[in-house]
C-alpha positions as CSV (number, residue, x, y, z in Angstrom):
1,M,88.7,-72.1,-89.8
2,K,84.8,-71.4,-89.2
3,I,82.5,-73.6,-88.2
4,G,79.0,-74.1,-89.4
5,L,76.1,-73.9,-87.3
6,R,75.6,-77.9,-88.5
7,S,79.0,-78.7,-87.3
8,K,78.3,-76.9,-84.1
9,L,74.8,-78.7,-83.8
10,L,76.7,-81.9,-84.4
11,I,79.3,-81.2,-81.6
12,I,76.8,-80.6,-79.3
13,I,74.6,-83.3,-80.0
14,G,77.9,-85.5,-79.5
15,T,78.3,-84.2,-75.9
16,L,74.7,-84.9,-75.5
17,I,75.4,-88.2,-76.4
18,G,78.1,-89.4,-74.6
19,I,77.2,-87.5,-71.6
20,S,74.1,-89.6,-71.9
21,L,75.7,-92.9,-72.7
22,A,78.4,-92.0,-69.4
23,D,75.0,-91.4,-67.1
24,F,73.5,-94.6,-68.3
25,L,77.3,-96.8,-67.5
26,L,76.9,-94.6,-64.1
27,I,73.6,-95.3,-63.3
28,T,73.5,-99.1,-64.6
29,I,76.7,-99.6,-62.4
30,T,75.5,-98.0,-59.1
31,K,72.1,-100.4,-60.0
32,N,73.6,-103.1,-60.0
33,K,75.5,-102.3,-56.5
34,A,72.6,-101.4,-54.9
35,S,71.4,-104.7,-56.1
36,E,74.0,-106.4,-54.3
37,R,74.3,-104.5,-51.1
38,L,69.9,-105.4,-51.2
39,E,71.2,-109.3,-51.4
40,W,73.7,-109.1,-48.7
41,V,71.3,-107.3,-46.5
42,T,68.7,-110.0,-47.2
43,H,71.5,-112.7,-46.7
44,T,72.3,-111.2,-43.0
45,Q,68.6,-111.2,-42.6
46,Q,68.7,-114.9,-43.0
47,V,71.8,-115.8,-40.9
48,I,69.6,-113.6,-37.9
49,H,66.8,-115.8,-38.9
50,E,68.2,-119.1,-39.1
51,S,70.3,-117.8,-35.8
52,E,67.0,-117.7,-33.7
53,T,65.7,-120.9,-35.5
54,L,68.6,-122.9,-33.8
55,L,68.1,-121.3,-30.8
56,G,64.2,-122.6,-30.8
57,Y,65.2,-126.5,-31.8
58,L,67.5,-126.4,-28.9
59,R,64.6,-125.2,-26.1
60,D,62.2,-127.3,-27.7
61,A,65.0,-130.6,-27.3
62,E,64.8,-129.3,-23.8
63,T,61.5,-129.0,-23.8
64,G,60.7,-132.5,-25.1
65,Q,63.4,-133.7,-22.1
66,R,61.3,-132.2,-19.4
67,G,57.8,-133.1,-20.9
68,Y,59.5,-136.9,-20.4
69,L,61.1,-136.4,-17.5
70,L,57.8,-135.0,-15.4
71,T,55.4,-137.6,-17.1
72,L,57.4,-140.7,-18.4
73,T,55.3,-140.5,-21.1
74,T,57.1,-141.3,-24.8
75,D,55.3,-139.2,-26.8
76,Y,57.3,-135.8,-25.3
77,L,60.3,-137.6,-26.9
78,E,59.3,-136.8,-30.6
79,P,60.2,-133.2,-30.1
80,Y,63.2,-134.2,-28.3
81,H,64.7,-135.9,-31.1
82,N,63.2,-133.8,-34.2
83,G,64.8,-130.9,-31.8
84,V,68.2,-132.8,-31.8
85,K,68.3,-133.4,-35.5
86,A,66.8,-129.9,-36.6
87,S,69.3,-128.1,-34.6
88,R,72.1,-129.7,-36.0
89,Q,70.9,-129.1,-39.2
90,S,70.3,-125.4,-38.5
91,L,74.0,-125.6,-36.9
92,K,75.8,-127.0,-40.5
93,T,72.9,-124.6,-42.3
94,L,74.6,-121.5,-40.6
95,G,78.3,-122.9,-41.4
96,K,77.3,-122.9,-44.9
97,L,76.0,-119.1,-44.8
98,T,78.9,-118.0,-42.8
99,S,81.9,-119.8,-45.0
100,D,83.5,-116.6,-45.8
101,N,83.6,-115.3,-42.4
102,P,86.0,-116.6,-40.0
103,A,85.3,-115.0,-36.9
104,Q,81.7,-116.1,-37.2
105,Q,83.3,-119.7,-37.7
106,A,85.0,-119.5,-34.4
107,L,81.6,-119.3,-32.3
108,L,80.2,-122.1,-34.7
109,S,82.3,-124.1,-33.5
110,D,82.1,-123.2,-29.9
111,I,78.5,-123.0,-30.1
112,S,78.8,-127.0,-31.7
113,R,81.0,-128.2,-29.0
114,L,78.6,-127.1,-26.1
115,M,75.5,-128.3,-28.2
116,D,77.4,-131.7,-28.0
117,L,77.6,-131.4,-24.4
118,K,74.2,-130.2,-24.2
119,F,72.6,-133.0,-25.9
120,I,74.9,-135.8,-24.1
121,E,73.2,-134.1,-20.8
122,L,69.9,-134.4,-22.3
123,S,70.4,-138.3,-23.3
124,E,71.7,-139.0,-20.2
125,T,68.5,-138.0,-18.1
126,I,66.1,-139.4,-20.7
127,G,68.4,-142.8,-20.3
128,Y,67.7,-142.6,-16.5
129,A,64.7,-141.8,-16.5
130,S,63.8,-144.3,-19.3
131,L,65.7,-147.0,-16.8
132,G,63.0,-146.3,-13.9
133,N,65.8,-144.0,-12.0
134,T,64.1,-141.1,-12.2
135,S,66.2,-139.5,-9.1
136,E,69.7,-139.9,-11.0
137,A,67.6,-138.1,-14.0
138,L,66.6,-135.3,-11.5
139,E,69.6,-134.8,-9.9
140,I,71.6,-134.6,-12.9
141,V,68.7,-131.5,-14.0
142,K,69.0,-130.0,-10.3
143,S,73.0,-129.6,-10.8
144,D,72.2,-127.0,-13.4
145,Q,74.6,-128.4,-15.8
146,G,72.4,-127.9,-18.7
147,K,71.2,-124.8,-17.9
148,E,74.7,-123.5,-17.5
149,L,75.9,-124.7,-20.9
150,M,72.1,-123.6,-22.6
151,D,73.4,-120.0,-20.9
152,Q,76.8,-120.7,-22.4
153,I,74.9,-121.8,-25.7
154,R,72.6,-118.1,-25.4
155,V,75.7,-116.3,-24.8
156,L,77.5,-117.1,-28.1
157,L,74.1,-117.0,-30.2
158,D,74.0,-113.2,-29.0
159,E,77.5,-112.4,-29.7
160,F,77.0,-114.3,-33.4
161,I,74.0,-112.1,-33.7
162,T,75.1,-109.1,-32.7
163,H,78.0,-109.8,-35.1
164,E,75.4,-110.2,-37.9
165,N,73.6,-107.2,-36.5
166,H,76.9,-104.8,-37.2
167,L,77.3,-106.2,-40.6
168,L,73.2,-105.8,-41.2
169,E,73.7,-102.1,-40.0
170,E,76.5,-101.7,-42.5
171,R,75.4,-103.3,-45.5
172,S,71.6,-101.4,-44.8
173,R,74.0,-98.0,-45.0
174,S,75.5,-98.8,-47.9
175,Y,72.6,-99.8,-49.9
176,E,70.9,-96.4,-48.5
177,E,74.6,-94.2,-49.7
178,H,74.0,-96.2,-53.1
179,N,70.3,-95.7,-53.6
180,N,70.9,-92.1,-52.7
181,L,73.4,-91.9,-55.5
182,L,70.8,-93.3,-57.6
183,K,69.0,-89.9,-57.3
184,N,71.5,-87.6,-57.4
185,L,72.4,-88.8,-60.6
186,L,68.7,-88.5,-61.9
187,I,69.3,-85.1,-60.7
188,L,72.8,-84.4,-62.1
189,E,71.4,-85.8,-65.5
190,V,68.7,-83.1,-65.7
191,S,70.7,-80.5,-64.1
192,I,73.7,-80.8,-67.6
193,F,70.4,-81.4,-69.9
194,L,69.1,-78.0,-68.5
195,V,72.3,-76.2,-68.5
196,I,72.9,-77.1,-72.0
197,S,69.8,-76.4,-73.4
198,I,69.9,-72.8,-72.0
199,F,73.5,-72.6,-73.3
200,L,72.2,-73.8,-76.6
201,S,69.2,-71.2,-76.8
202,V,71.3,-68.3,-76.3
203,Y,73.5,-69.3,-79.0
204,L,71.0,-69.7,-81.7
205,Q,69.0,-66.6,-80.6
206,R,71.8,-64.4,-81.9
207,T,72.5,-66.5,-84.3
208,I,68.5,-67.0,-86.4
209,I,66.7,-64.4,-84.2
210,R,63.1,-65.8,-85.7
211,P,63.5,-69.2,-86.2
212,L,65.1,-70.1,-82.9
213,E,62.8,-67.8,-80.7
214,L,60.2,-70.0,-81.7
215,L,62.0,-73.5,-81.2
216,T,63.3,-71.7,-77.6
217,R,59.7,-71.1,-76.4
218,S,58.6,-74.7,-77.9
219,T,61.0,-75.8,-76.0
220,K,60.6,-74.3,-73.0
221,Q,56.9,-75.1,-72.7
222,G,57.9,-78.9,-73.7
223,S,55.0,-78.4,-76.8
224,H,56.9,-80.5,-79.2
225,H,53.5,-81.6,-81.4
226,S,52.7,-77.9,-82.3
227,D,52.0,-77.3,-86.0
228,D,55.0,-74.0,-85.8
229,Y,57.1,-76.5,-83.8
230,V,56.4,-79.4,-86.9
231,S,57.3,-76.5,-89.3
232,L,61.0,-76.4,-87.8
233,I,61.4,-80.2,-88.0
234,N,60.1,-80.2,-91.6
235,S,62.5,-77.3,-92.6
236,N,65.3,-79.8,-94.0
237,D,68.1,-77.3,-92.4
238,E,70.1,-77.3,-89.5
239,I,67.2,-75.7,-87.4
240,G,65.1,-78.8,-88.2
241,E,67.8,-81.3,-87.3
242,L,68.5,-79.1,-83.7
243,A,64.2,-79.4,-83.3
244,V,64.3,-83.2,-83.5
245,S,67.0,-83.7,-81.4
246,F,65.4,-81.5,-78.7
247,K,62.5,-83.5,-78.8
248,Q,64.3,-87.5,-79.0
249,M,66.2,-85.2,-75.8
250,H,62.9,-84.6,-73.8
251,S,61.5,-88.1,-73.9
252,R,64.2,-89.7,-73.2
253,I,65.0,-87.7,-70.0
254,Q,61.0,-88.5,-69.5
255,Q,62.0,-92.1,-69.9
256,D,65.1,-91.9,-67.4
257,S,62.9,-90.2,-64.8
258,S,60.1,-93.0,-65.0
259,A,62.8,-95.9,-65.3
260,L,65.0,-94.2,-62.0
261,E,62.0,-93.8,-60.0
262,K,60.6,-97.2,-60.9
263,I,63.9,-98.6,-59.7
264,S,64.6,-96.3,-56.5
265,L,60.6,-97.2,-55.5
266,E,61.6,-101.3,-56.0
267,L,64.6,-101.2,-54.3
268,K,62.9,-99.3,-51.3
269,R,60.2,-102.1,-50.6
270,E,62.5,-104.8,-51.3
271,R,64.8,-103.4,-48.5
272,D,61.1,-103.0,-46.5
273,K,59.8,-106.1,-47.1
274,A,63.7,-107.5,-46.0
275,L,63.4,-105.5,-42.6
276,H,59.8,-106.4,-41.6
277,A,60.4,-109.7,-42.3
278,S,63.2,-109.8,-39.5
279,F,60.7,-109.5,-37.0
280,T,57.4,-111.2,-38.0
281,D,56.6,-114.7,-38.3
282,P,55.8,-115.2,-41.9
283,L,52.5,-117.9,-41.6
284,T,50.9,-115.8,-38.4
285,G,52.0,-112.4,-39.0
286,L,52.8,-112.3,-34.9
287,F,56.0,-111.0,-34.0
288,N,58.7,-113.6,-33.6
289,R,61.2,-114.3,-30.9
290,R,63.9,-111.6,-32.1
291,K,61.1,-108.7,-31.6
292,L,60.6,-110.8,-28.3
293,D,64.0,-110.2,-26.6
294,E,63.8,-106.0,-28.0
295,I,59.8,-105.6,-26.3
296,A,60.1,-107.7,-23.2
297,E,62.9,-105.7,-22.1
298,N,61.7,-102.3,-22.9
299,E,58.5,-103.5,-21.0
300,M,59.8,-104.3,-17.8
301,K,62.1,-101.6,-18.0
302,R,58.8,-99.4,-18.0
303,A,57.1,-101.3,-15.3
304,R,59.9,-101.3,-13.1
305,R,59.8,-96.9,-13.7
306,Q,56.3,-96.6,-12.9
307,G,55.6,-99.8,-10.6
308,T,52.9,-101.6,-12.5
309,S,52.2,-105.3,-13.1
310,F,54.1,-107.0,-15.7
311,D,52.0,-110.2,-16.9
312,I,53.3,-113.0,-19.4
313,I,50.9,-115.5,-20.2
314,L,52.4,-118.7,-22.1
315,V,49.8,-120.6,-24.3
316,D,50.5,-123.8,-26.0
317,I,48.5,-126.0,-28.1
318,D,47.3,-129.3,-26.8
319,Y,48.4,-132.4,-28.7
320,F,49.3,-129.7,-32.2
321,K,51.4,-133.2,-33.2
322,A,48.4,-134.9,-34.2
323,I,46.5,-132.1,-35.8
324,N,49.5,-132.7,-38.8
325,D,49.4,-136.5,-38.6
326,N,45.6,-136.7,-39.0
327,Y,44.4,-133.7,-41.0
328,G,47.9,-132.5,-42.9
329,H,50.3,-129.7,-42.1
330,Q,47.8,-127.2,-44.3
331,Q,45.4,-127.4,-41.6
332,G,47.9,-127.4,-39.3
333,D,49.1,-123.9,-40.2
334,T,45.5,-122.6,-40.5
335,V,44.8,-123.4,-36.7
336,L,48.0,-122.2,-36.1
337,K,46.6,-118.7,-37.8
338,L,43.5,-119.2,-35.5
339,V,45.0,-119.3,-32.6
340,A,46.9,-116.2,-33.5
341,D,43.7,-114.4,-34.4
342,V,42.4,-115.1,-31.2
343,L,45.7,-113.9,-29.4
344,S,45.8,-110.9,-31.7
345,N,42.2,-110.0,-31.0
346,M,42.9,-109.7,-27.6
347,S,45.4,-107.2,-27.9
348,R,43.1,-104.1,-27.6
349,R,45.8,-102.1,-26.1
350,P,49.0,-100.3,-26.4
351,E,50.9,-102.2,-23.7
352,D,49.3,-105.6,-25.3
353,F,52.0,-107.9,-27.6
354,C,51.6,-111.5,-29.3
355,F,54.3,-113.4,-30.6
356,R,54.8,-116.9,-31.7
357,I,57.9,-118.1,-30.3
358,G,57.7,-121.9,-31.0
359,G,56.1,-124.5,-33.4
360,E,53.1,-124.2,-31.4
361,E,53.4,-122.4,-28.6
362,F,52.6,-118.0,-28.2
363,L,53.2,-115.8,-26.0
364,F,51.0,-112.6,-24.6
365,M,52.6,-109.9,-22.9
366,S,50.9,-107.1,-20.9
367,A,50.9,-104.2,-18.7
368,A,49.5,-102.3,-16.0
369,Q,47.0,-104.8,-15.3
370,D,46.8,-107.1,-12.4
371,Y,46.9,-110.8,-11.5
372,Q,43.1,-111.8,-12.2
373,A,42.9,-109.7,-15.2
374,A,46.0,-111.4,-17.0
375,K,44.0,-115.0,-15.8
376,S,41.3,-114.0,-16.8
377,Y,42.6,-113.2,-20.7
378,A,44.1,-116.3,-20.5
379,E,40.6,-118.1,-19.7
380,I,39.2,-116.4,-22.6
381,M,41.5,-117.2,-24.9
382,R,41.1,-121.0,-23.9
383,L,37.1,-120.7,-24.2
384,E,37.4,-119.0,-27.8
385,V,39.9,-121.4,-29.3
386,E,37.4,-124.2,-27.9
387,A,34.3,-122.7,-28.8
388,M,35.7,-122.6,-32.0
389,Q,35.1,-126.3,-32.1
390,I,38.1,-127.1,-34.4
391,P,38.5,-131.0,-34.9
392,N,41.0,-132.8,-33.5
393,K,40.6,-136.2,-33.3
394,G,44.1,-137.0,-32.4
395,S,43.1,-135.5,-28.9
396,K,43.1,-137.3,-25.8
397,I,41.3,-135.3,-23.8
398,S,38.4,-133.4,-26.5
399,D,37.0,-134.0,-30.0
400,Y,38.3,-130.4,-30.4
401,V,41.6,-128.1,-30.4
402,T,42.3,-127.0,-27.0
403,L,45.0,-124.8,-25.6
404,S,46.7,-124.7,-22.1
405,A,48.4,-121.9,-20.6
406,G,50.6,-120.8,-17.9
407,V,50.4,-117.0,-16.3
408,V,53.0,-114.9,-14.2
409,S,51.9,-111.5,-12.9
410,V,54.2,-109.8,-11.0
411,E,55.6,-106.1,-10.2
412,P,59.3,-106.8,-11.4
413,D,62.3,-106.0,-9.6
414,E,66.3,-105.1,-10.8
415,E,67.3,-108.5,-10.3
416,E,64.7,-110.4,-12.1
417,S,64.8,-110.6,-15.6
418,F,62.7,-111.4,-18.5
419,Y,63.8,-115.0,-18.5
420,D,63.3,-116.0,-15.3
421,L,59.7,-115.0,-15.6
422,L,59.5,-117.2,-19.0
423,K,60.9,-119.8,-16.7
424,R,57.9,-119.5,-14.1
425,A,55.6,-119.2,-16.9
426,D,56.7,-122.4,-18.5
427,E,56.7,-124.3,-15.4
428,R,53.4,-123.5,-14.8
429,L,52.4,-124.0,-18.0
430,Y,53.4,-128.1,-18.0
431,M,51.6,-127.6,-15.2
432,A,48.7,-127.4,-17.0
433,K,49.4,-130.1,-19.2
434,S,50.4,-132.5,-16.4
435,M,46.9,-131.6,-14.7
436,G,45.1,-132.8,-18.0
437,R,45.9,-129.8,-20.4
438,N,42.7,-127.9,-21.4
439,R,42.9,-125.5,-18.8
440,V,45.2,-122.4,-17.1
441,V,47.3,-122.4,-14.2
442,A,48.5,-119.2,-12.6
443,T,49.9,-119.8,-9.3
444,D,52.7,-122.7,-8.4
445,E,50.3,-124.8,-6.8
446,G,48.2,-125.2,-9.8
């Protein structure tokens, strides 16, 4: 049975439509899977961020306890109570986020138990101090019971975050694979249409010479609006039907190419946004505590290797709570941004880094300087913030926003960790506050 040109063209066009529908379905499925992988990446980033937030709340509670024991000022009990409450809520949030992960749930159970013991230790010391038994409270602190509990919590949280980082790597890799598959499908679709177009052109060239020569030339040049091509479309025969099909196919390829390119760019933007958010503070744009751990380790190694100084400036906004109470949290956020800008402007060298590590607490890290330079940096920060004359009627030492800072400048050895230096800077910061705030302390004696 002889198959006419019209029937053959119908078969070819049907094949094209079938391939297009199958390709469209495959692209849609792949796109949905890529979006699902991206949601898991975002979910894992949220778990990691919440884990770091939990550790920050625990430090806030411990900071409030320490401030109260040093000064017996009840103002420090508020961050203690807020830290305890917020850390419990953060742990509950982590439990919900990882409810499908038995291993992480087991770690959270151990962390919850240690947190309860830590809160008991904090409560006992505060209770002794409030009754006037400061010596007994300090004995508990000196026993390092609280430090050991915090160390155990930190170890478990590190294990928790490490597991989430592994999940993040796996999910990011899966997302990349699906994203690459989308690009390959586009190439495959174009290749299939190209192969079919060539085959069709050769066949029609042999069957109807002159009309198909014109059709082939117009198709290769992409000139589907010329007068000759319009005459083919209006011919009302098989060649006319074929010309219409080619024009529609060309338009569809362009639309699919544009749509796939847009999808690919959007998915890449979402991935980059999620990765960037994982190591920056959303309010100030400074690095967060997760990035601090990474950079601090590398900078200390470099300082040891080169035999240079390693400097930490720990900065805290004086009476920051009064700003939120008297002017609102929006003004509090504005003050945090302004202080962050001051620190950022001091970061003039590749060895300078700025972090927001707590509510109103910042850290400036530098290398290859010396003790006097680090102290001068801290003093300049303090003076620049004071010179802004940002009102703070709740301050007990000034009409304006002020800073207190603790400075450590050393040549680190192998036995001294970054957190050992951070603890020394924290002690000097509290020394600055106990001496009246709005000052820089760079030695243990003040």
